[in-house]
C-alpha positions in Angstrom: 85.0 100.8 111.1 83.8 97.8 109.2 80.1 97.0 109.4 80.8 93.7 111.2 83.9 94.9 113.2 82.8 93.4 116.5 82.2 89.9 115.0 85.5 90.1 113.1 87.4 91.0 116.3 85.7 88.1 118.2 86.6 85.7 115.5 90.2 86.8 115.3 90.6 86.6 119.1 89.0 83.2 119.2 91.4 82.0 116.5 94.3 83.2 118.7 93.3 81.6 122.0 95.8 78.7 121.7 98.3 80.5 119.5 101.6 81.1 121.4 103.7 84.3 121.4 106.4 84.0 118.6 108.6 87.0 117.8 107.9 88.4 114.3 105.0 86.0 113.7 102.6 86.4 116.6 103.9 89.0 119.1 102.0 91.7 120.8 102.5 94.4 118.1 101.4 92.0 115.4 98.4 91.0 117.5 97.2 94.5 118.0 97.8 95.3 114.3 95.6 92.4 113.3 93.0 93.4 115.8 92.9 96.9 114.2 92.7 95.3 110.7 89.8 93.0 111.8 87.8 96.1 112.9 88.8 98.7 110.3 90.4 96.9 107.3 93.4 99.1 107.8 97.0 98.2 109.1 98.5 101.5 110.4 101.3 99.6 112.1 102.3 97.3 109.2 105.7 99.0 108.6 106.7 98.3 112.3 106.0 94.5 112.0 107.7 91.2 111.5 111.3 91.9 110.8 112.6 90.4 114.0 112.9 86.9 115.6 113.9 87.5 119.2 114.1 90.3 121.8 117.6 91.4 120.5 116.6 91.7 116.9 113.2 93.3 117.9 115.2 96.1 119.7 117.5 96.5 116.7 114.6 96.6 114.3 112.8 99.2 116.6 116.0 101.4 116.7 116.2 101.2 112.9 112.5 102.3 112.6 113.0 105.1 115.1 115.8 106.5 113.0 113.9 105.9 109.7 110.8 107.7 110.9 112.9 110.5 112.4 111.5 109.9 115.9 113.5 111.1 118.9 116.0 108.3 120.0 114.4 107.9 123.4 110.9 107.3 122.0 108.9 104.5 123.7 106.4 102.1 122.2 103.7 104.2 123.7 104.9 107.3 122.0 105.3 105.5 118.7 101.6 104.4 119.0 100.7 107.9 119.9 102.1 108.9 116.5 99.8 106.5 114.7 96.6 106.1 116.8 94.4 108.4 118.8 95.0 108.0 122.5 91.8 108.1 124.6 91.8 109.1 128.3 89.2 107.0 130.0 88.9 104.2 132.5 86.2 102.6 130.3 87.5 102.4 126.8 85.3 100.9 124.1 85.6 97.2 123.1 88.3 96.9 120.4 90.5 99.7 121.7 94.2 99.0 121.8 95.8 99.0 125.3 99.3 99.1 126.8 99.9 97.7 130.2 103.2 98.5 132.0 105.2 95.4 133.1 108.5 94.7 134.6 111.3 95.3 132.0 112.5 91.7 132.4 109.1 90.6 131.0 109.1 92.8 128.0 111.5 94.4 125.5 109.6 97.7 125.7 108.4 97.7 129.3 104.8 97.3 128.1 102.6 94.5 126.8 100.1 95.5 124.1 96.6 94.1 123.8 93.0 94.7 122.9 90.2 95.8 125.2 87.2 93.4 125.4 84.9 94.4 128.3 86.3 94.6 131.8 89.4 92.6 130.6 91.9 93.0 127.8 93.4 90.2 125.7 97.1 89.8 125.4 99.4 87.3 123.6 101.5 85.0 125.9 103.7 82.0 125.4 100.8 79.7 126.3 98.2 81.5 124.1 95.8 84.3 125.0 95.6 85.7 128.5 92.9 87.9 129.8 93.8 90.6 132.3 91.5 93.0 134.2 92.0 96.7 133.2 93.7 99.0 135.6 93.8 102.7 136.1 97.4 102.9 134.8 96.6 101.2 131.5 96.9 103.3 128.3 94.3 103.2 125.5 94.0 104.1 121.9 90.9 104.3 119.6 91.0 102.3 116.4 88.4 104.6 114.7 
């Protein structure tokens, strides 16, 4: 972790408050990648980013990466993150942890939205800018350390 990781994360999130969701520019995977980088200086998801412009090309890109990394064909975004980050099992994850929240498939290409834990809420990218949603017992969390 960087010495000023908490300040870096706060500044990054503040800069995203009004920024809308845009595939391949500011989507949930890019957002969590940048949240990790703000805290650690590392980008463990960088090779999974930015080569798509809509849900259709995002799925095609994901399938290409699944094949390239020799993952099982049925791998989910959660399993892909498990390959790169350390999952933590707790209802009280530390600030800055990455989170996945299950949503209706129509709302998401993967069936999950990805965000970052703040305190009782997590921040997620939306078409209107950042949204802040209370954590739930069904959410999944990963450490960035």
